[in-house]
PDB file as gemmi writes it, atoms N, CA and C in Angstrom:
CRYST1    1.000    1.000    1.000  90.00  90.00  90.00 P 1                      
ATOM      1  N   MET A   1      -2.000  29.718   6.314  1.00  0.00           N  
ATOM      2  CA  MET A   1      -3.038  29.057   5.673  1.00  0.00           C  
ATOM      3  C   MET A   1      -4.025  30.173   5.024  1.00  0.00           C  
ATOM      4  N   SER A   2      -3.816  31.518   5.763  1.00  0.00           N  
ATOM      5  CA  SER A   2      -4.763  32.384   5.282  1.00  0.00           C  
ATOM      6  C   SER A   2      -4.319  32.718   3.822  1.00  0.00           C  
ATOM      7  N   GLY A   3      -5.372  33.149   3.215  1.00  0.00           N  
ATOM      8  CA  GLY A   3      -5.353  33.672   1.818  1.00  0.00           C  
ATOM      9  C   GLY A   3      -5.380  32.226   0.752  1.00  0.00           C  
ATOM     10  N   ASP A   4      -5.765  31.046   1.447  1.00  0.00           N  
ATOM     11  CA  ASP A   4      -5.548  29.713   0.511  1.00  0.00           C  
ATOM     12  C   ASP A   4      -6.776  29.589  -0.587  1.00  0.00           C  
ATOM     13  N   SER A   5      -7.583  30.510  -0.480  1.00  0.00           N  
ATOM     14  CA  SER A   5      -8.562  30.627  -1.403  1.00  0.00           C  
ATOM     15  C   SER A   5      -9.300  29.425  -2.009  1.00  0.00           C  
ATOM     16  N   GLY A   6      -9.316  28.387  -0.994  1.00  0.00           N  
ATOM     17  CA  GLY A   6      -9.984  26.991  -1.190  1.00  0.00           C  
ATOM     18  C   GLY A   6      -9.091  26.286  -2.183  1.00  0.00           C  
ATOM     19  N   LYS A   7      -7.790  26.497  -2.600  1.00  0.00           N  
ATOM     20  CA  LYS A   7      -7.130  25.574  -3.404  1.00  0.00           C  
ATOM     21  C   LYS A   7      -6.599  24.234  -2.487  1.00  0.00           C  
ATOM     22  N   THR A   8      -6.447  23.380  -2.899  1.00  0.00           N  
ATOM     23  CA  THR A   8      -5.852  22.224  -2.271  1.00  0.00           C  
ATOM     24  C   THR A   8      -4.456  21.888  -2.546  1.00  0.00           C  
ATOM     25  N   GLU A   9      -3.667  21.729  -1.685  1.00  0.00           N  
ATOM     26  CA  GLU A   9      -2.310  21.741  -1.913  1.00  0.00           C  
ATOM     27  C   GLU A   9      -1.879  20.362  -2.188  1.00  0.00           C  
ATOM     28  N   ARG A  10      -1.085  20.022  -3.231  1.00  0.00           N  
ATOM     29  CA  ARG A  10      -0.626  18.458  -3.632  1.00  0.00           C  
ATOM     30  C   ARG A  10       0.704  18.370  -3.275  1.00  0.00           C  
ATOM     31  N   SER A  11       0.977  17.228  -2.871  1.00  0.00           N  
ATOM     32  CA  SER A  11       2.441  16.869  -2.548  1.00  0.00           C  
ATOM     33  C   SER A  11       3.311  17.000  -3.637  1.00  0.00           C  
ATOM     34  N   PRO A  12       4.454  17.412  -3.605  1.00  0.00           N  
ATOM     35  CA  PRO A  12       5.471  17.664  -4.802  1.00  0.00           C  
ATOM     36  C   PRO A  12       5.898  16.365  -5.339  1.00  0.00           C  
ATOM     37  N   PHE A  13       5.583  15.278  -4.557  1.00  0.00           N  
ATOM     38  CA  PHE A  13       6.057  13.766  -4.948  1.00  0.00           C  
ATOM     39  C   PHE A  13       4.897  13.366  -5.769  1.00  0.00           C  
ATOM     40  N   LEU A  14       3.685  13.789  -5.957  1.00  0.00           N  
ATOM     41  CA  LEU A  14       2.411  13.239  -6.534  1.00  0.00           C  
ATOM     42  C   LEU A  14       2.671  13.942  -8.036  1.00  0.00           C  
ATOM     43  N   LYS A  15       2.749  13.113  -8.898  1.00  0.00           N  
ATOM     44  CA  LYS A  15       2.633  13.312 -10.652  1.00  0.00           C  
ATOM     45  C   LYS A  15       1.017  13.850 -10.801  1.00  0.00           C  
ATOM     46  N   LYS A  16       0.933  14.594 -12.315  1.00  0.00           N  
ATOM     47  CA  LYS A  16      -0.116  14.596 -12.559  1.00  0.00           C  
ATOM     48  C   LYS A  16      -0.791  13.388 -12.887  1.00  0.00           C  
ATOM     49  N   ASP A  17      -2.352  13.410 -12.933  1.00  0.00           N  
ATOM     50  CA  ASP A  17      -2.929  12.411 -13.317  1.00  0.00           C  
ATOM     51  C   ASP A  17      -2.602  11.890 -14.948  1.00  0.00           C  
ATOM     52  N   ILE A  18      -2.490  10.833 -15.169  1.00  0.00           N  
ATOM     53  CA  ILE A  18      -2.100  10.143 -16.425  1.00  0.00           C  
ATOM     54  C   ILE A  18      -3.534   9.668 -17.124  1.00  0.00           C  
ATOM     55  N   TYR A  19      -4.035  10.035 -18.102  1.00  0.00           N  
ATOM     56  CA  TYR A  19      -5.256   9.762 -18.798  1.00  0.00           C  
ATOM     57  C   TYR A  19      -5.143   9.115 -19.763  1.00  0.00           C  
ATOM     58  N   PHE A  20      -5.567   7.925 -20.206  1.00  0.00           N  
ATOM     59  CA  PHE A  20      -5.301   7.109 -21.488  1.00  0.00           C  
ATOM     60  C   PHE A  20      -6.864   6.572 -21.814  1.00  0.00           C  
ATOM     61  N   MET A  21      -7.226   7.281 -23.220  1.00  0.00           N  
ATOM     62  CA  MET A  21      -8.508   7.052 -23.414  1.00  0.00           C  
ATOM     63  C   MET A  21      -9.794   7.475 -22.696  1.00  0.00           C  
ATOM     64  N   GLY A  22      -9.201   8.468 -21.690  1.00  0.00           N  
ATOM     65  CA  GLY A  22     -10.485   8.983 -21.131  1.00  0.00           C  
ATOM     66  C   GLY A  22     -10.708   8.405 -19.646  1.00  0.00           C  
ATOM     67  N   ARG A  23      -9.583   7.607 -19.117  1.00  0.00           N  
ATOM     68  CA  ARG A  23      -9.577   7.085 -18.168  1.00  0.00           C  
ATOM     69  C   ARG A  23      -8.170   7.292 -17.369  1.00  0.00           C  
ATOM     70  N   ASN A  24      -8.380   7.747 -15.937  1.00  0.00           N  
ATOM     71  CA  ASN A  24      -7.543   8.079 -15.295  1.00  0.00           C  
ATOM     72  C   ASN A  24      -6.647   6.808 -14.560  1.00  0.00           C  
ATOM     73  N   LEU A  25      -5.416   6.536 -15.332  1.00  0.00           N  
ATOM     74  CA  LEU A  25      -4.363   5.176 -14.828  1.00  0.00           C  
ATOM     75  C   LEU A  25      -4.393   5.040 -13.492  1.00  0.00           C  
ATOM     76  N   ASN A  26      -4.175   6.349 -12.697  1.00  0.00           N  
ATOM     77  CA  ASN A  26      -4.068   6.288 -11.456  1.00  0.00           C  
ATOM     78  C   ASN A  26      -4.922   5.684 -10.366  1.00  0.00           C  
ATOM     79  N   GLU A  27      -6.334   5.479 -11.409  1.00  0.00           N  
ATOM     80  CA  GLU A  27      -7.355   5.068 -10.189  1.00  0.00           C  
ATOM     81  C   GLU A  27      -7.525   3.452 -10.574  1.00  0.00           C  
ATOM     82  N   ILE A  28      -6.818   2.852 -11.554  1.00  0.00           N  
ATOM     83  CA  ILE A  28      -7.006   1.556 -11.768  1.00  0.00           C  
ATOM     84  C   ILE A  28      -6.185   0.759 -10.818  1.00  0.00           C  
ATOM     85  N   PRO A  29      -6.957  -0.063 -10.217  1.00  0.00           N  
ATOM     86  CA  PRO A  29      -6.088  -1.005  -9.027  1.00  0.00           C  
ATOM     87  C   PRO A  29      -5.162  -1.718  -9.864  1.00  0.00           C  
ATOM     88  N   CYS A  30      -4.025  -2.064  -9.248  1.00  0.00           N  
ATOM     89  CA  CYS A  30      -3.155  -2.989  -9.639  1.00  0.00           C  
ATOM     90  C   CYS A  30      -2.321  -2.369 -10.897  1.00  0.00           C  
ATOM     91  N   PHE A  31      -2.740  -1.359 -11.473  1.00  0.00           N  
ATOM     92  CA  PHE A  31      -2.071  -0.947 -12.828  1.00  0.00           C  
ATOM     93  C   PHE A  31      -0.418  -0.781 -12.662  1.00  0.00           C  
ATOM     94  N   ARG A  32      -0.516   0.350 -11.549  1.00  0.00           N  
ATOM     95  CA  ARG A  32       1.142   0.687 -11.320  1.00  0.00           C  
ATOM     96  C   ARG A  32       2.052  -0.458 -11.015  1.00  0.00           C  
ATOM     97  N   ASN A  33       1.703  -1.396  -9.987  1.00  0.00           N  
ATOM     98  CA  ASN A  33       2.654  -2.411  -9.627  1.00  0.00           C  
ATOM     99  C   ASN A  33       2.756  -3.290 -10.748  1.00  0.00           C  
ATOM    100  N   SER A  34       1.747  -3.835 -11.605  1.00  0.00           N  
ATOM    101  CA  SER A  34       1.670  -4.658 -12.659  1.00  0.00           C  
ATOM    102  C   SER A  34       2.844  -4.078 -13.781  1.00  0.00           C  
ATOM    103  N   PHE A  35       2.613  -2.884 -13.918  1.00  0.00           N  
ATOM    104  CA  PHE A  35       3.598  -2.282 -15.039  1.00  0.00           C  
ATOM    105  C   PHE A  35       5.167  -2.283 -14.333  1.00  0.00           C  
ATOM    106  N   LEU A  36       5.287  -1.995 -13.386  1.00  0.00           N  
ATOM    107  CA  LEU A  36       6.788  -1.716 -12.661  1.00  0.00           C  
ATOM    108  C   LEU A  36       7.327  -3.026 -12.229  1.00  0.00           C  
ATOM    109  N   TYR A  37       6.774  -4.103 -12.075  1.00  0.00           N  
ATOM    110  CA  TYR A  37       6.993  -5.564 -11.869  1.00  0.00           C  
ATOM    111  C   TYR A  37       7.491  -5.632 -13.430  1.00  0.00           C  
ATOM    112  N   GLY A  38       6.449  -5.880 -14.232  1.00  0.00           N  
ATOM    113  CA  GLY A  38       6.918  -5.914 -15.622  1.00  0.00           C  
ATOM    114  C   GLY A  38       8.100  -5.500 -16.155  1.00  0.00           C  
ATOM    115  N   ILE A  39       8.287  -4.032 -16.025  1.00  0.00           N  
ATOM    116  CA  ILE A  39       9.253  -3.394 -16.872  1.00  0.00           C  
ATOM    117  C   ILE A  39      10.666  -3.887 -15.970  1.00  0.00           C  
ATOM    118  N   SER A  40      10.788  -4.143 -14.578  1.00  0.00           N  
ATOM    119  CA  SER A  40      11.845  -4.275 -13.841  1.00  0.00           C  
ATOM    120  C   SER A  40      12.296  -5.792 -14.289  1.00  0.00           C  
ATOM    121  N   THR A  41      11.296  -6.905 -14.591  1.00  0.00           N  
ATOM    122  CA  THR A  41      11.860  -7.895 -14.931  1.00  0.00           C  
ATOM    123  C   THR A  41      12.302  -8.263 -16.173  1.00  0.00           C  
ATOM    124  N   GLY A  42      11.402  -7.388 -17.026  1.00  0.00           N  
ATOM    125  CA  GLY A  42      11.959  -7.080 -18.668  1.00  0.00           C  
ATOM    126  C   GLY A  42      13.451  -6.928 -18.820  1.00  0.00           C  
ATOM    127  N   LEU A  43      13.597  -5.780 -18.164  1.00  0.00           N  
ATOM    128  CA  LEU A  43      14.994  -5.298 -18.123  1.00  0.00           C  
ATOM    129  C   LEU A  43      15.950  -6.159 -17.571  1.00  0.00           C  
ATOM    130  N   GLY A  44      15.499  -6.772 -16.515  1.00  0.00           N  
ATOM    131  CA  GLY A  44      16.611  -7.749 -15.839  1.00  0.00           C  
ATOM    132  C   GLY A  44      17.081  -8.760 -16.703  1.00  0.00           C  
ATOM    133  N   VAL A  45      15.666  -9.668 -17.259  1.00  0.00           N  
ATOM    134  CA  VAL A  45      15.959 -10.754 -18.308  1.00  0.00           C  
ATOM    135  C   VAL A  45      16.628 -10.350 -19.372  1.00  0.00           C  
ATOM    136  N   GLY A  46      16.414  -9.232 -20.039  1.00  0.00           N  
ATOM    137  CA  GLY A  46      16.848  -8.971 -21.262  1.00  0.00           C  
ATOM    138  C   GLY A  46      18.548  -8.721 -21.029  1.00  0.00           C  
ATOM    139  N   PHE A  47      18.787  -7.859 -19.801  1.00  0.00           N  
ATOM    140  CA  PHE A  47      20.255  -7.547 -19.742  1.00  0.00           C  
ATOM    141  C   PHE A  47      20.909  -8.810 -19.362  1.00  0.00           C  
ATOM    142  N   GLY A  48      20.355  -9.594 -18.540  1.00  0.00           N  
ATOM    143  CA  GLY A  48      21.054 -11.000 -18.106  1.00  0.00           C  
ATOM    144  C   GLY A  48      21.373 -11.990 -19.420  1.00  0.00           C  
ATOM    145  N   THR A  49      20.270 -11.787 -20.233  1.00  0.00           N  
ATOM    146  CA  THR A  49      20.480 -12.701 -21.469  1.00  0.00           C  
ATOM    147  C   THR A  49      21.628 -12.069 -22.441  1.00  0.00           C  
ATOM    148  N   PHE A  50      21.547 -10.679 -22.412  1.00  0.00           N  
ATOM    149  CA  PHE A  50      22.625 -10.271 -23.390  1.00  0.00           C  
ATOM    150  C   PHE A  50      24.104 -10.594 -22.497  1.00  0.00           C  
ATOM    151  N   LEU A  51      24.045 -10.437 -21.366  1.00  0.00           N  
ATOM    152  CA  LEU A  51      25.442 -10.815 -20.584  1.00  0.00           C  
ATOM    153  C   LEU A  51      25.856 -12.110 -20.907  1.00  0.00           C  
ATOM    154  N   PHE A  52      24.906 -12.970 -21.207  1.00  0.00           N  
ATOM    155  CA  PHE A  52      25.238 -14.526 -21.352  1.00  0.00           C  
ATOM    156  C   PHE A  52      25.347 -14.862 -22.827  1.00  0.00           C  
ATOM    157  N   THR A  53      24.596 -14.133 -23.648  1.00  0.00           N  
ATOM    158  CA  THR A  53      24.971 -14.714 -24.917  1.00  0.00           C  
ATOM    159  C   THR A  53      25.385 -13.706 -26.133  1.00  0.00           C  
ATOM    160  N   SER A  54      25.471 -12.290 -25.729  1.00  0.00           N  
ATOM    161  CA  SER A  54      25.891 -11.303 -26.394  1.00  0.00           C  
ATOM    162  C   SER A  54      25.160 -11.091 -27.690  1.00  0.00           C  
ATOM    163  N   ASN A  55      24.163 -11.580 -27.675  1.00  0.00           N  
ATOM    164  CA  ASN A  55      22.949 -11.507 -28.708  1.00  0.00           C  
ATOM    165  C   ASN A  55      21.888 -10.473 -28.321  1.00  0.00           C  
ATOM    166  N   GLY A  56      21.901  -9.379 -29.452  1.00  0.00           N  
ATOM    167  CA  GLY A  56      20.880  -8.336 -28.982  1.00  0.00           C  
ATOM    168  C   GLY A  56      19.623  -8.599 -29.180  1.00  0.00           C  
ATOM    169  N   TRP A  57      19.364  -9.236 -30.700  1.00  0.00           N  
ATOM    170  CA  TRP A  57      17.932  -9.467 -30.826  1.00  0.00           C  
ATOM    171  C   TRP A  57      17.452 -10.500 -30.060  1.00  0.00           C  
ATOM    172  N   ARG A  58      18.275 -11.538 -29.508  1.00  0.00           N  
ATOM    173  CA  ARG A  58      17.513 -12.658 -28.563  1.00  0.00           C  
ATOM    174  C   ARG A  58      17.688 -12.123 -27.319  1.00  0.00           C  
ATOM    175  N   SER A  59      18.303 -11.171 -26.891  1.00  0.00           N  
ATOM    176  CA  SER A  59      18.075 -10.454 -25.323  1.00  0.00           C  
ATOM    177  C   SER A  59      16.762  -9.540 -25.472  1.00  0.00           C  
ATOM    178  N   PHE A  60      16.460  -8.959 -26.576  1.00  0.00           N  
ATOM    179  CA  PHE A  60      15.555  -8.044 -26.874  1.00  0.00           C  
ATOM    180  C   PHE A  60      14.022  -8.900 -26.734  1.00  0.00           C  
ATOM    181  N   LYS A  61      13.962  -9.975 -27.601  1.00  0.00           N  
ATOM    182  CA  LYS A  61      12.777 -10.908 -27.507  1.00  0.00           C  
ATOM    183  C   LYS A  61      12.821 -11.548 -26.004  1.00  0.00           C  
ATOM    184  N   TYR A  62      13.639 -12.069 -25.449  1.00  0.00           N  
ATOM    185  CA  TYR A  62      13.443 -12.733 -24.093  1.00  0.00           C  
ATOM    186  C   TYR A  62      13.208 -11.273 -22.996  1.00  0.00           C  
ATOM    187  N   GLY A  63      13.693 -10.402 -23.149  1.00  0.00           N  
ATOM    188  CA  GLY A  63      13.270  -9.260 -22.215  1.00  0.00           C  
ATOM    189  C   GLY A  63      11.579  -8.817 -22.486  1.00  0.00           C  
ATOM    190  N   PHE A  64      11.394  -8.691 -23.778  1.00  0.00           N  
ATOM    191  CA  PHE A  64      10.245  -8.143 -23.996  1.00  0.00           C  
ATOM    192  C   PHE A  64       9.065  -9.444 -23.880  1.00  0.00           C  
ATOM    193  N   GLY A  65       9.457 -10.607 -24.216  1.00  0.00           N  
ATOM    194  CA  GLY A  65       8.533 -11.500 -23.559  1.00  0.00           C  
ATOM    195  C   GLY A  65       8.488 -11.710 -22.146  1.00  0.00           C  
ATOM    196  N   SER A  66       9.309 -11.461 -21.553  1.00  0.00           N  
ATOM    197  CA  SER A  66       9.408 -11.572 -19.877  1.00  0.00           C  
ATOM    198  C   SER A  66       8.632 -10.405 -19.458  1.00  0.00           C  
ATOM    199  N   TYR A  67       8.944  -9.221 -19.884  1.00  0.00           N  
ATOM    200  CA  TYR A  67       8.176  -8.077 -19.646  1.00  0.00           C  
ATOM    201  C   TYR A  67       6.638  -8.359 -19.708  1.00  0.00           C  
ATOM    202  N   LEU A  68       6.127  -8.851 -20.962  1.00  0.00           N  
ATOM    203  CA  LEU A  68       4.732  -9.097 -21.303  1.00  0.00           C  
ATOM    204  C   LEU A  68       4.198 -10.377 -20.119  1.00  0.00           C  
ATOM    205  N   GLY A  69       4.811 -11.256 -20.096  1.00  0.00           N  
ATOM    206  CA  GLY A  69       4.500 -12.228 -18.978  1.00  0.00           C  
ATOM    207  C   GLY A  69       4.392 -11.887 -17.634  1.00  0.00           C  
ATOM    208  N   MET A  70       5.281 -11.123 -17.128  1.00  0.00           N  
ATOM    209  CA  MET A  70       5.468 -10.639 -15.853  1.00  0.00           C  
ATOM    210  C   MET A  70       4.152  -9.767 -15.508  1.00  0.00           C  
ATOM    211  N   THR A  71       3.963  -8.957 -16.408  1.00  0.00           N  
ATOM    212  CA  THR A  71       2.964  -7.837 -16.362  1.00  0.00           C  
ATOM    213  C   THR A  71       1.585  -8.534 -16.345  1.00  0.00           C  
ATOM    214  N   TRP A  72       1.378  -9.568 -17.259  1.00  0.00           N  
ATOM    215  CA  TRP A  72       0.074 -10.394 -17.276  1.00  0.00           C  
ATOM    216  C   TRP A  72       0.011 -11.205 -16.061  1.00  0.00           C  
ATOM    217  N   LEU A  73       0.919 -11.602 -15.675  1.00  0.00           N  
ATOM    218  CA  LEU A  73       0.828 -12.609 -14.248  1.00  0.00           C  
ATOM    219  C   LEU A  73       0.457 -12.055 -12.999  1.00  0.00           C  
ATOM    220  N   TYR A  74       1.221 -10.747 -13.084  1.00  0.00           N  
ATOM    221  CA  TYR A  74       0.942 -10.083 -11.912  1.00  0.00           C  
ATOM    222  C   TYR A  74      -0.228  -9.338 -11.897  1.00  0.00           C  
ATOM    223  N   TRP A  75      -0.796  -8.991 -13.036  1.00  0.00           N  
ATOM    224  CA  TRP A  75      -1.993  -8.295 -13.111  1.00  0.00           C  
ATOM    225  C   TRP A  75      -3.202  -9.277 -12.488  1.00  0.00           C  
ATOM    226  N   GLY A  76      -2.950 -10.453 -13.001  1.00  0.00           N  
ATOM    227  CA  GLY A  76      -3.986 -11.736 -12.547  1.00  0.00           C  
ATOM    228  C   GLY A  76      -3.953 -11.841 -11.071  1.00  0.00           C  
ATOM    229  N   TYR A  77      -2.834 -11.913 -10.589  1.00  0.00           N  
ATOM    230  CA  TYR A  77      -2.564 -12.020  -9.318  1.00  0.00           C  
ATOM    231  C   TYR A  77      -3.082 -10.972  -8.472  1.00  0.00           C  
ATOM    232  N   CYS A  78      -2.702  -9.903  -8.804  1.00  0.00           N  
ATOM    233  CA  CYS A  78      -3.247  -8.835  -7.943  1.00  0.00           C  
ATOM    234  C   CYS A  78      -4.723  -8.679  -7.982  1.00  0.00           C  
ATOM    235  N   ARG A  79      -5.257  -8.563  -9.122  1.00  0.00           N  
ATOM    236  CA  ARG A  79      -6.726  -8.530  -9.249  1.00  0.00           C  
ATOM    237  C   ARG A  79      -7.360  -9.606  -8.628  1.00  0.00           C  
ATOM    238  N   TYR A  80      -7.127 -10.891  -8.632  1.00  0.00           N  
ATOM    239  CA  TYR A  80      -7.572 -11.895  -8.166  1.00  0.00           C  
ATOM    240  C   TYR A  80      -7.681 -11.429  -6.592  1.00  0.00           C  
ATOM    241  N   ASN A  81      -6.405 -11.190  -5.699  1.00  0.00           N  
ATOM    242  CA  ASN A  81      -6.474 -11.033  -4.328  1.00  0.00           C  
ATOM    243  C   ASN A  81      -7.465  -9.661  -4.213  1.00  0.00           C  
ATOM    244  N   TYR A  82      -7.371  -8.749  -5.002  1.00  0.00           N  
ATOM    245  CA  TYR A  82      -7.991  -7.465  -4.969  1.00  0.00           C  
ATOM    246  C   TYR A  82      -9.424  -7.759  -4.859  1.00  0.00           C  
ATOM    247  N   ASN A  83     -10.074  -8.525  -5.707  1.00  0.00           N  
ATOM    248  CA  ASN A  83     -11.324  -9.162  -6.017  1.00  0.00           C  
ATOM    249  C   ASN A  83     -12.028  -9.801  -4.791  1.00  0.00           C  
ATOM    250  N   LYS A  84     -11.020 -10.781  -4.077  1.00  0.00           N  
ATOM    251  CA  LYS A  84     -11.172 -11.493  -2.956  1.00  0.00           C  
ATOM    252  C   LYS A  84     -11.097 -10.682  -1.600  1.00  0.00           C  
ATOM    253  N   VAL A  85     -10.461  -9.747  -1.417  1.00  0.00           N  
ATOM    254  CA  VAL A  85     -10.713  -8.772  -0.292  1.00  0.00           C  
ATOM    255  C   VAL A  85     -11.815  -7.893  -0.433  1.00  0.00           C  
ATOM    256  N   ASP A  86     -12.315  -7.496  -1.899  1.00  0.00           N  
ATOM    257  CA  ASP A  86     -13.483  -6.764  -1.927  1.00  0.00           C  
ATOM    258  C   ASP A  86     -14.565  -7.516  -1.458  1.00  0.00           C  
ATOM    259  N   ARG A  87     -14.461  -8.753  -2.047  1.00  0.00           N  
ATOM    260  CA  ARG A  87     -15.698  -9.577  -1.558  1.00  0.00           C  
ATOM    261  C   ARG A  87     -16.081  -9.917  -0.312  1.00  0.00           C  
ATOM    262  N   ASP A  88     -14.957 -10.111   0.381  1.00  0.00           N  
ATOM    263  CA  ASP A  88     -14.877 -10.514   1.683  1.00  0.00           C  
ATOM    264  C   ASP A  88     -15.298  -9.213   2.581  1.00  0.00           C  
ATOM    265  N   LEU A  89     -14.767  -7.999   2.471  1.00  0.00           N  
ATOM    266  CA  LEU A  89     -15.399  -6.718   2.926  1.00  0.00           C  
ATOM    267  C   LEU A  89     -16.966  -6.653   2.597  1.00  0.00           C  
ATOM    268  N   LYS A  90     -17.290  -7.012   1.471  1.00  0.00           N  
ATOM    269  CA  LYS A  90     -18.867  -6.852   1.223  1.00  0.00           C  
ATOM    270  C   LYS A  90     -19.427  -7.802   2.151  1.00  0.00           C  
ATOM    271  N   GLN A  91     -19.142  -8.885   2.243  1.00  0.00           N  
ATOM    272  CA  GLN A  91     -19.633  -9.900   3.053  1.00  0.00           C  
ATOM    273  C   GLN A  91     -19.815  -9.475   4.854  1.00  0.00           C  
ATOM    274  N   ILE A  92     -18.564  -8.682   5.027  1.00  0.00           N  
ATOM    275  CA  ILE A  92     -18.597  -8.476   6.307  1.00  0.00           C  
ATOM    276  C   ILE A  92     -19.677  -7.134   6.643  1.00  0.00           C  
ATOM    277  N   ARG A  93     -19.545  -6.141   5.725  1.00  0.00           N  
ATOM    278  CA  ARG A  93     -20.569  -5.142   5.787  1.00  0.00           C  
ATOM    279  C   ARG A  93     -21.985  -5.627   5.968  1.00  0.00           C  
ATOM    280  N   GLU A  94     -22.097  -6.645   5.002  1.00  0.00           N  
ATOM    281  CA  GLU A  94     -23.776  -7.129   4.860  1.00  0.00           C  
ATOM    282  C   GLU A  94     -24.065  -8.017   6.442  1.00  0.00           C  
ATOM    283  N   ALA A  95     -23.032  -8.839   6.900  1.00  0.00           N  
ATOM    284  CA  ALA A  95     -23.433  -9.233   8.077  1.00  0.00           C  
ATOM    285  C   ALA A  95     -23.346  -8.302   9.456  1.00  0.00           C  
ATOM    286  N   LEU A  96     -22.590  -7.164   9.336  1.00  0.00           N  
ATOM    287  CA  LEU A  96     -22.560  -6.204  10.140  1.00  0.00           C  
ATOM    288  C   LEU A  96     -24.248  -5.240  10.058  1.00  0.00           C  
ATOM    289  N   LYS A  97     -24.403  -5.212   9.005  1.00  0.00           N  
ATOM    290  CA  LYS A  97     -25.587  -4.507   8.501  1.00  0.00           C  
ATOM    291  C   LYS A  97     -26.897  -5.422   9.183  1.00  0.00           C  
ATOM    292  N   ASP A  98     -26.763  -6.629   9.088  1.00  0.00           N  
ATOM    293  CA  ASP A  98     -27.955  -7.650   9.722  1.00  0.00           C  
ATOM    294  C   ASP A  98     -27.814  -7.758  11.051  1.00  0.00           C  
ATOM    295  N   LYS A  99     -26.673  -7.541  11.622  1.00  0.00           N  
ATOM    296  CA  LYS A  99     -26.449  -7.725  13.361  1.00  0.00           C  
ATOM    297  C   LYS A  99     -26.868  -6.343  13.841  1.00  0.00           C  
ATOM    298  N   VAL A 100     -26.659  -5.254  13.344  1.00  0.00           N  
ATOM    299  CA  VAL A 100     -26.774  -3.991  13.908  1.00  0.00           C  
ATOM    300  C   VAL A 100     -27.894  -3.381  13.930  1.00  0.00           C  
ATOM    301  N   ASP A 101     -28.737  -3.307  15.131  1.00  0.00           N  
ATOM    302  CA  ASP A 101     -30.095  -2.694  15.315  1.00  0.00           C  
ATOM    303  C   ASP A 101     -30.073  -1.250  15.322  1.00  0.00           C  
ATOM    304  N   ASP A 102     -30.789  -0.186  14.647  1.00  0.00           N  
ATOM    305  CA  ASP A 102     -30.343   1.027  14.988  1.00  0.00           C  
ATOM    306  C   ASP A 102     -31.360   1.387  16.292  1.00  0.00           C  
ATOM    307  N   SER A 103     -32.225   0.888  16.822  1.00  0.00           N  
ATOM    308  CA  SER A 103     -32.733   1.194  18.096  1.00  0.00           C  
ATOM    309  C   SER A 103     -31.615   1.078  19.198  1.00  0.00           C  
ATOM    310  N   THR A 104     -30.637   0.132  19.116  1.00  0.00           N  
ATOM    311  CA  THR A 104     -29.805  -0.226  20.211  1.00  0.00           C  
ATOM    312  C   THR A 104     -28.576   1.061  20.132  1.00  0.00           C  
ATOM    313  N   ASN A 105     -28.645   1.900  19.180  1.00  0.00           N  
ATOM    314  CA  ASN A 105     -27.780   2.845  18.890  1.00  0.00           C  
ATOM    315  C   ASN A 105     -28.101   4.123  19.846  1.00  0.00           C  
ATOM    316  N   ASP A 106     -29.311   4.127  20.644  1.00  0.00           N  
ATOM    317  CA  ASP A 106     -29.569   5.264  21.282  1.00  0.00           C  
ATOM    318  C   ASP A 106     -28.530   5.548  22.508  1.00  0.00           C  
ATOM    319  N   PRO A 107     -28.449   6.889  22.809  1.00  0.00           N  
ATOM    320  CA  PRO A 107     -27.212   6.827  24.041  1.00  0.00           C  
ATOM    321  C   PRO A 107     -27.926   6.185  25.382  1.00  0.00           C  
ATOM    322  N   VAL A 108     -27.447   5.659  26.193  1.00  0.00           N  
ATOM    323  CA  VAL A 108     -27.991   5.132  27.531  1.00  0.00           C  
ATOM    324  C   VAL A 108     -27.498   6.282  28.409  1.00  0.00           C  
ATOM    325  N   LEU A 109     -28.823   6.611  29.167  1.00  0.00           N  
ATOM    326  CA  LEU A 109     -28.507   7.626  30.095  1.00  0.00           C  
ATOM    327  C   LEU A 109     -28.666   6.711  31.661  1.00  0.00           C  
ATOM    328  N   ILE A 110     -27.210   6.941  32.373  1.00  0.00           N  
ATOM    329  CA  ILE A 110     -27.300   6.385  33.444  1.00  0.00           C  
ATOM    330  C   ILE A 110     -27.905   7.240  34.529  1.00  0.00           C  
ATOM    331  N   ASP A 111     -28.312   6.887  35.631  1.00  0.00           N  
ATOM    332  CA  ASP A 111     -28.742   7.479  36.643  1.00  0.00           C  
ATOM    333  C   ASP A 111     -27.586   7.425  37.844  1.00  0.00           C  
ATOM    334  N   GLY A 112     -27.171   8.491  38.243  1.00  0.00           N  
ATOM    335  CA  GLY A 112     -25.816   8.420  38.997  1.00  0.00           C  
ATOM    336  C   GLY A 112     -26.383   8.478  40.655  1.00  0.00           C  
ATOM    337  N   SER A 113     -27.600   8.326  40.745  1.00  0.00           N  
ATOM    338  CA  SER A 113     -27.953   8.347  42.298  1.00  0.00           C  
ATOM    339  C   SER A 113     -27.802   6.748  42.869  1.00  0.00           C  
ATOM    340  N   HIS A 114     -27.234   5.772  42.287  1.00  0.00           N  
ATOM    341  CA  HIS A 114     -27.011   4.657  43.162  1.00  0.00           C  
ATOM    342  C   HIS A 114     -25.729   4.406  43.133  1.00  0.00           C  
ATOM    343  N   PHE A 115     -24.569   5.238  42.712  1.00  0.00           N  
ATOM    344  CA  PHE A 115     -23.366   5.280  42.678  1.00  0.00           C  
ATOM    345  C   PHE A 115     -22.889   5.699  44.042  1.00  0.00           C  
ATOM    346  N   LYS A 116     -22.001   5.306  44.981  1.00  0.00           N  
ATOM    347  CA  LYS A 116     -21.197   5.612  46.049  1.00  0.00           C  
ATOM    348  C   LYS A 116     -20.413   6.885  45.886  1.00  0.00           C  
ATOM    349  N   GLN A 117     -20.644   7.858  46.972  1.00  0.00           N  
ATOM    350  CA  GLN A 117     -19.541   8.856  46.765  1.00  0.00           C  
ATOM    351  C   GLN A 117     -18.347   8.629  47.433  1.00  0.00           C  
ATOM    352  N   ALA A 118     -17.163   8.934  47.038  1.00  0.00           N  
ATOM    353  CA  ALA A 118     -16.114   8.609  47.723  1.00  0.00           C  
ATOM    354  C   ALA A 118     -15.789   9.807  48.700  1.00  0.00           C  
TER     355      ALA A 118                                                      
END                                                                             
């Protein structure tokens, strides 16, 4: 670790940050999972439709439609849960802030003279 010169090492499994219109996509909650579920659903439905109908255009339409539908549905579901948890955490922080009195956080000094020696 000597000679590190202040550089932080990144895991080789972490990819570079992806920026779109000046925004880091890795920092958007639910972005990654929504698109992964959408892509996998679209591929599955498109491939399954092609296996049953042997119609490439129909399988493309069904696959793309299911990709869009699953991406938007999962995005809404994930963001709803994210906002619900965030709201609950804010309520808990406020309740704890009201309950905690700073004067009770002082260290308590115990006089050991009344303890029995073994």
